[in-house]
PATORKE-242200 format. One record per residue (C-alpha): x, y negated, z; residue number from 1. Coordinates in steps of 0.25 Angstrom, whole numbers, padded with zeros to 4 digits, always signed. Each point is the difference from the previous one (the first is absolute). Example, Ala and Ser with C-alpha at 12.3 -4.5 7.8 and 13.67 -1.06 7.14 Angstrom:
+-------+-------+-------+-----+
!    c1 !    c2 !    c3 !   i !
+-------+-------+-------+-----+
! +0049 ! +0018 ! +0031 !   1 !
! +0006 ! -0014 ! -0002 !   2 !
+-------+-------+-------+-----+
***
This chain:
+-------+-------+-------+-----+
!    c1 !    c2 !    c3 !   i !
+-------+-------+-------+-----+
! +0074 ! -0033 ! +0015 !   1 !
! -0002 ! -0001 ! -0015 !   2 !
! -0013 ! -0002 ! -0006 !   3 !
! -0007 ! +0010 ! -0009 !   4 !
! -0014 ! +0003 ! -0005 !   5 !
! -0006 ! +0013 ! +0003 !   6 !
! -0003 ! +0002 ! -0014 !   7 !
! +0015 ! -0001 ! -0003 !   8 !
! +0003 ! +0010 ! +0011 !   9 !
! -0010 ! +0010 ! -0007 !  10 !
! +0008 ! -0001 ! -0013 !  11 !
! +0012 ! +0004 ! +0007 !  12 !
! -0006 ! +0011 ! +0007 !  13 !
! -0008 ! +0006 ! -0012 !  14 !
! +0013 ! -0001 ! -0008 !  15 !
! +0007 ! +0009 ! +0010 !  16 !
! -0012 ! +0009 ! +0002 !  17 !
! -0001 ! +0004 ! -0015 !  18 !
! +0015 ! +0004 ! +0000 !  19 !
! -0001 ! +0008 ! +0012 !  20 !
! -0014 ! +0007 ! -0002 !  21 !
! -0003 ! +0006 ! -0014 !  22 !
! -0015 ! +0000 ! +0004 !  23 !
! -0001 ! -0015 ! +0002 !  24 !
! -0007 ! -0007 ! -0012 !  25 !
! -0003 ! -0015 ! -0001 !  26 !
! -0011 ! -0007 ! -0007 !  27 !
! -0003 ! -0014 ! -0002 !  28 !
! -0011 ! -0009 ! -0007 !  29 !
! +0009 ! -0009 ! -0008 !  30 !
! +0006 ! -0007 ! +0012 !  31 !
! +0012 ! +0008 ! +0002 !  32 !
! +0009 ! -0013 ! +0000 !  33 !
! -0009 ! -0006 ! +0011 !  34 !
! -0002 ! +0012 ! +0009 !  35 !
! +0014 ! +0004 ! -0002 !  36 !
! -0004 ! +0014 ! -0004 !  37 !
! +0009 ! -0003 ! -0012 !  38 !
! +0012 ! +0003 ! +0008 !  39 !
! -0004 ! +0015 ! -0001 !  40 !
! -0001 ! -0001 ! -0015 !  41 !
! +0015 ! -0005 ! +0000 !  42 !
! +0005 ! +0013 ! +0006 !  43 !
! -0010 ! +0010 ! -0004 !  44 !
! -0008 ! -0005 ! -0012 !  45 !
! -0006 ! +0014 ! -0003 !  46 !
! -0008 ! -0001 ! +0013 !  47 !
! -0005 ! -0014 ! -0001 !  48 !
! -0013 ! -0002 ! -0007 !  49 !
! -0006 ! -0014 ! -0004 !  50 !
! -0015 ! +0002 ! -0001 !  51 !
! -0003 ! -0014 ! -0005 !  52 !
! -0011 ! -0009 ! +0006 !  53 !
! -0009 ! +0012 ! +0003 !  54 !
! +0001 ! +0002 ! +0015 !  55 !
! -0011 ! +0010 ! +0001 !  56 !
! +0006 ! +0009 ! -0010 !  57 !
! +0014 ! -0001 ! +0007 !  58 !
! -0007 ! +0005 ! +0013 !  59 !
! -0006 ! +0011 ! -0008 !  60 !
! +0013 ! +0004 ! -0006 !  61 !
! +0007 ! -0001 ! +0013 !  62 !
! -0011 ! +0010 ! +0006 !  63 !
! +0003 ! +0010 ! -0012 !  64 !
! +0015 ! -0001 ! +0002 !  65 !
! -0002 ! +0002 ! +0015 !  66 !
! -0009 ! +0012 ! -0002 !  67 !
! +0011 ! +0006 ! -0009 !  68 !
! +0009 ! +0000 ! +0012 !  69 !
! +0007 ! -0014 ! -0002 !  70 !
! +0001 ! -0011 ! +0010 !  71 !
! -0006 ! -0012 ! -0007 !  72 !
! +0003 ! -0014 ! +0003 !  73 !
! -0009 ! -0010 ! -0006 !  74 !
! +0002 ! -0015 ! +0000 !  75 !
! -0007 ! -0013 ! -0004 !  76 !
! -0005 ! -0012 ! +0008 !  77 !
! -0008 ! +0003 ! +0012 !  78 !
! -0012 ! -0007 ! -0005 !  79 !
! -0001 ! +0009 ! -0012 !  80 !
! +0005 ! +0013 ! +0007 !  81 !
! -0012 ! -0001 ! +0010 !  82 !
! -0010 ! -0008 ! -0008 !  83 !
! +0000 ! +0004 ! -0014 !  84 !
! +0005 ! +0014 ! +0002 !  85 !
! -0009 ! +0003 ! +0013 !  86 !
! -0008 ! +0011 ! -0006 !  87 !
! +0012 ! +0008 ! -0005 !  88 !
! +0007 ! -0002 ! +0013 !  89 !
! -0012 ! +0005 ! +0008 !  90 !
! -0005 ! +0011 ! -0009 !  91 !
! +0012 ! +0005 ! -0008 !  92 !
! +0011 ! -0002 ! +0011 !  93 !
! -0006 ! +0000 ! +0014 !  94 !
! -0012 ! +0009 ! -0002 !  95 !
! +0009 ! +0012 ! -0004 !  96 !
! +0011 ! -0005 ! +0009 !  97 !
! +0011 ! -0001 ! -0010 !  98 !
! +0014 ! -0004 ! +0002 !  99 !
! +0000 ! -0014 ! -0006 ! 100 !
! +0007 ! -0012 ! +0006 ! 101 !
! -0006 ! -0013 ! -0004 ! 102 !
! +0011 ! -0011 ! +0002 ! 103 !
! -0008 ! -0013 ! -0002 ! 104 !
! +0008 ! -0013 ! -0001 ! 105 !
! -0004 ! -0015 ! +0001 ! 106 !
! -0010 ! +0002 ! +0011 ! 107 !
! -0005 ! -0011 ! +0009 ! 108 !
! -0001 ! -0015 ! -0001 ! 109 !
! +0016 ! -0001 ! -0002 ! 110 !
! -0002 ! +0003 ! -0015 ! 111 !
! -0002 ! -0015 ! +0000 ! 112 !
! -0003 ! -0007 ! -0013 ! 113 !
! -0006 ! +0012 ! -0006 ! 114 !
! -0012 ! -0004 ! +0008 ! 115 !
! -0013 ! +0007 ! +0005 ! 116 !
! -0001 ! +0010 ! -0012 ! 117 !
! +0013 ! +0006 ! +0003 ! 118 !
! +0000 ! -0001 ! +0016 ! 119 !
! -0004 ! +0013 ! +0005 ! 120 !
! -0006 ! -0003 ! +0014 ! 121 !
! -0009 ! +0013 ! +0001 ! 122 !
! +0009 ! +0011 ! -0004 ! 123 !
! +0003 ! +0005 ! +0013 ! 124 !
! -0015 ! +0001 ! +0004 ! 125 !
! -0003 ! +0007 ! -0013 ! 126 !
! +0012 ! +0010 ! +0001 ! 127 !
! -0001 ! +0004 ! +0014 ! 128 !
! -0015 ! +0003 ! -0001 ! 129 !
! +0002 ! +0011 ! -0010 ! 130 !
! +0002 ! +0014 ! +0006 ! 131 !
! +0014 ! +0006 ! -0001 ! 132 !
! +0007 ! -0013 ! -0003 ! 133 !
! +0012 ! -0004 ! +0008 ! 134 !
! +0003 ! -0015 ! +0001 ! 135 !
! +0013 ! -0007 ! +0002 ! 136 !
! +0005 ! -0015 ! +0000 ! 137 !
! +0015 ! -0002 ! +0002 ! 138 !
! +0005 ! -0013 ! +0006 ! 139 !
! +0013 ! -0002 ! -0007 ! 140 !
! +0009 ! +0007 ! -0011 ! 141 !
! +0007 ! +0010 ! +0009 ! 142 !
! -0014 ! +0005 ! +0005 ! 143 !
! -0006 ! +0000 ! -0014 ! 144 !
! +0012 ! +0008 ! -0005 ! 145 !
! -0002 ! +0010 ! +0011 ! 146 !
! -0015 ! +0002 ! -0001 ! 147 !
! +0000 ! +0001 ! -0015 ! 148 !
! +0010 ! +0012 ! +0002 ! 149 !
! -0008 ! +0006 ! +0011 ! 150 !
! -0013 ! +0001 ! -0007 ! 151 !
! +0006 ! +0009 ! -0010 ! 152 !
! +0000 ! +0010 ! +0012 ! 153 !
! -0014 ! -0002 ! +0004 ! 154 !
! -0010 ! +0009 ! -0006 ! 155 !
! -0012 ! -0008 ! -0006 ! 156 !
! -0003 ! -0014 ! -0005 ! 157 !
! +0007 ! -0012 ! +0005 ! 158 !
! -0002 ! -0015 ! -0001 ! 159 !
! +0012 ! -0008 ! +0002 ! 160 !
! -0003 ! -0015 ! +0000 ! 161 !
! +0012 ! -0009 ! -0005 ! 162 !
! +0002 ! -0015 ! -0002 ! 163 !
! +0005 ! -0009 ! -0010 ! 164 !
! +0007 ! -0010 ! +0009 ! 165 !
! +0015 ! +0002 ! +0005 ! 166 !
! -0001 ! +0001 ! +0015 ! 167 !
! +0011 ! +0000 ! +0011 ! 168 !
! +0004 ! +0014 ! +0004 ! 169 !
! -0002 ! +0003 ! +0015 ! 170 !
! +0005 ! +0014 ! -0001 ! 171 !
! +0014 ! +0005 ! -0003 ! 172 !
! +0001 ! +0008 ! -0013 ! 173 !
! +0012 ! +0008 ! +0006 ! 174 !
! -0008 ! +0005 ! +0013 ! 175 !
! -0015 ! -0001 ! -0003 ! 176 !
! -0008 ! +0012 ! +0000 ! 177 !
! -0015 ! +0001 ! -0003 ! 178 !
! -0008 ! +0009 ! +0010 ! 179 !
! -0014 ! +0004 ! -0007 ! 180 !
! -0012 ! -0006 ! +0008 ! 181 !
! +0008 ! -0007 ! +0010 ! 182 !
! -0001 ! -0015 ! +0003 ! 183 !
! +0013 ! -0007 ! +0003 ! 184 !
! +0002 ! -0009 ! +0012 ! 185 !
! +0009 ! -0011 ! -0005 ! 186 !
! +0000 ! -0008 ! +0012 ! 187 !
! -0005 ! +0004 ! +0014 ! 188 !
! -0007 ! -0010 ! +0008 ! 189 !
! -0012 ! -0004 ! +0009 ! 190 !
! -0014 ! -0006 ! +0000 ! 191 !
! -0003 ! +0000 ! -0015 ! 192 !
! +0003 ! +0011 ! -0010 ! 193 !
! +0001 ! -0005 ! -0015 ! 194 !
! -0002 ! +0012 ! -0009 ! 195 !
! +0004 ! -0003 ! -0014 ! 196 !
! +0002 ! +0007 ! -0013 ! 197 !
! +0008 ! -0003 ! -0013 ! 198 !
! +0007 ! -0014 ! +0000 ! 199 !
! -0009 ! -0005 ! +0011 ! 200 !
! +0010 ! +0008 ! +0009 ! 201 !
! +0011 ! -0011 ! -0003 ! 202 !
! -0010 ! -0011 ! +0002 ! 203 !
! -0004 ! +0006 ! +0014 ! 204 !
! +0014 ! +0001 ! +0004 ! 205 !
! +0003 ! -0014 ! -0004 ! 206 !
! -0013 ! -0005 ! +0007 ! 207 !
! +0005 ! +0008 ! +0013 ! 208 !
! +0012 ! -0010 ! +0001 ! 209 !
! -0009 ! -0012 ! +0001 ! 210 !
! -0008 ! +0005 ! +0012 ! 211 !
! +0004 ! -0002 ! +0015 ! 212 !
! -0001 ! +0015 ! +0003 ! 213 !
! +0004 ! +0012 ! -0008 ! 214 !
! -0011 ! +0007 ! -0006 ! 215 !
! +0000 ! +0015 ! -0005 ! 216 !
! +0002 ! +0000 ! -0015 ! 217 !
! -0004 ! +0013 ! -0007 ! 218 !
! +0002 ! +0004 ! -0015 ! 219 !
! -0011 ! +0010 ! -0005 ! 220 !
! +0006 ! +0005 ! -0013 ! 221 !
! -0010 ! +0012 ! -0001 ! 222 !
! -0014 ! -0005 ! +0000 ! 223 !
! -0006 ! +0014 ! -0002 ! 224 !
! +0002 ! +0008 ! +0008 ! 225 !
! +0002 ! -0012 ! +0010 ! 226 !
! +0008 ! +0002 ! +0013 ! 227 !
! -0012 ! +0001 ! +0009 ! 228 !
! +0008 ! +0004 ! +0012 ! 229 !
! +0008 ! -0013 ! -0001 ! 230 !
! -0012 ! -0008 ! -0002 ! 231 !
! -0007 ! +0005 ! +0012 ! 232 !
! +0013 ! -0002 ! +0009 ! 233 !
! +0001 ! -0014 ! -0005 ! 234 !
! -0015 ! -0002 ! +0004 ! 235 !
! +0003 ! +0005 ! +0014 ! 236 !
! +0013 ! -0008 ! +0003 ! 237 !
! -0004 ! -0014 ! -0007 ! 238 !
! -0010 ! -0011 ! +0002 ! 239 !
! -0003 ! -0001 ! -0015 ! 240 !
! +0003 ! +0006 ! -0013 ! 241 !
! +0001 ! -0009 ! -0012 ! 242 !
! +0001 ! +0007 ! -0014 ! 243 !
! +0006 ! -0007 ! -0011 ! 244 !
! -0001 ! +0004 ! -0015 ! 245 !
! +0001 ! -0006 ! -0014 ! 246 !
! -0014 ! +0007 ! -0003 ! 247 !
! -0014 ! -0003 ! +0002 ! 248 !
! -0003 ! +0001 ! +0015 ! 249 !
! -0011 ! +0010 ! -0004 ! 250 !
! +0004 ! +0014 ! -0002 ! 251 !
! +0015 ! -0002 ! +0001 ! 252 !
! +0010 ! +0002 ! +0012 ! 253 !
! -0009 ! -0008 ! +0009 ! 254 !
! -0011 ! +0009 ! -0003 ! 255 !
! +0008 ! +0013 ! +0002 ! 256 !
! +0005 ! -0005 ! +0014 ! 257 !
! -0014 ! -0003 ! +0004 ! 258 !
! -0005 ! +0014 ! -0004 ! 259 !
! +0010 ! +0006 ! +0009 ! 260 !
! -0004 ! -0009 ! +0012 ! 261 !
! -0015 ! +0001 ! -0002 ! 262 !
! -0002 ! +0012 ! +0009 ! 263 !
! +0011 ! -0004 ! +0010 ! 264 !
! -0005 ! -0006 ! +0013 ! 265 !
! +0014 ! -0004 ! +0006 ! 266 !
! +0003 ! -0010 ! -0010 ! 267 !
! +0003 ! -0015 ! -0003 ! 268 !
! -0007 ! -0009 ! -0010 ! 269 !
! +0005 ! +0000 ! -0014 ! 270 !
! +0001 ! -0012 ! -0010 ! 271 !
! +0002 ! +0001 ! -0015 ! 272 !
! +0008 ! -0010 ! -0008 ! 273 !
! -0001 ! +0002 ! -0015 ! 274 !
! -0007 ! -0005 ! -0012 ! 275 !
! -0014 ! -0003 ! +0005 ! 276 !
! -0009 ! +0007 ! -0010 ! 277 !
! +0003 ! -0009 ! -0012 ! 278 !
! +0008 ! +0000 ! -0013 ! 279 !
! +0013 ! -0005 ! -0002 ! 280 !
! +0004 ! -0012 ! -0009 ! 281 !
! +0012 ! -0005 ! -0008 ! 282 !
! +0012 ! -0006 ! +0008 ! 283 !
! +0014 ! +0004 ! +0004 ! 284 !
! +0002 ! +0011 ! +0010 ! 285 !
! +0004 ! -0010 ! +0011 ! 286 !
! -0012 ! -0009 ! -0003 ! 287 !
! -0010 ! +0012 ! +0001 ! 288 !
! +0005 ! +0005 ! +0012 ! 289 !
! -0001 ! -0013 ! +0007 ! 290 !
! -0014 ! -0002 ! -0006 ! 291 !
! -0005 ! +0013 ! +0005 ! 292 !
! +0007 ! -0001 ! +0013 ! 293 !
! +0009 ! +0011 ! -0001 ! 294 !
! +0014 ! -0006 ! +0002 ! 295 !
! +0008 ! +0000 ! +0013 ! 296 !
! -0005 ! -0014 ! +0004 ! 297 !
! -0015 ! +0004 ! -0001 ! 298 !
! +0003 ! +0014 ! +0007 ! 299 !
! +0007 ! -0007 ! +0012 ! 300 !
! -0011 ! -0010 ! +0001 ! 301 !
! -0010 ! +0010 ! +0000 ! 302 !
! +0007 ! +0008 ! +0011 ! 303 !
! +0002 ! -0013 ! +0008 ! 304 !
! -0015 ! -0004 ! -0001 ! 305 !
! -0004 ! +0014 ! +0004 ! 306 !
! +0009 ! +0000 ! +0013 ! 307 !
! -0007 ! -0013 ! +0004 ! 308 !
+-------+-------+-------+-----+
***
């Protein structure tokens, strides 16, 4: 299928939403061209607000709009949305449980040459630790578009993690439907369950082709609330679970899965693939995925070694 960045799918979805729902407003922090929130401005300029390079203020304004009955979508790079504006997200949005949808782009190491200062590798950990926050990470364009639209109907704060890099679509845009809080079994197999999120789903599916058996591959698009029932079932029916994420192994998908399994007695071992508690660096997305062991080649080798 065609390649599309999840941020581009966000632009398409938000442009459709502002035309369909008069309560939707869109805010950006001087990055509307990069986040693609500018697509909303093209069709409905009176409900798109560029707040300048002032992310904390943008979140506070989004909170005020939500308190006035609006559904506020706020966009900037993930590192700024969760770092620079953390206080406002926690205290102004999540504490009063307001209807703000933070759609943060350029997450993970595949931001590439922008380097460590712009590569958010701890954003999932920060967001899912805040009470009332829902956390999502779509794997491709069709799923991103569906999730961006779906969060408009969720009452309360939402964090949608989006990427810069164009990725192959594994879902059919004509038939895909998003189900809140439910993991998606992309491939049913045996022995090892590879549980991935975001673009790591594509890498996991590619890695599965290099193995001499068919592993189960699962897409976790909703990280909070996570599909605990599916995780528990995988733990009972497989010899091992391998989580794969473009995020620090501390506090992300791997941590969320481990929290589900911690009190389970009938379970298999879990292994975490991700960025190993370090900062990123400058390089092409392909170079960085290889360096941090997060491409299909490394995932396949990890599973092979595990099976030995």
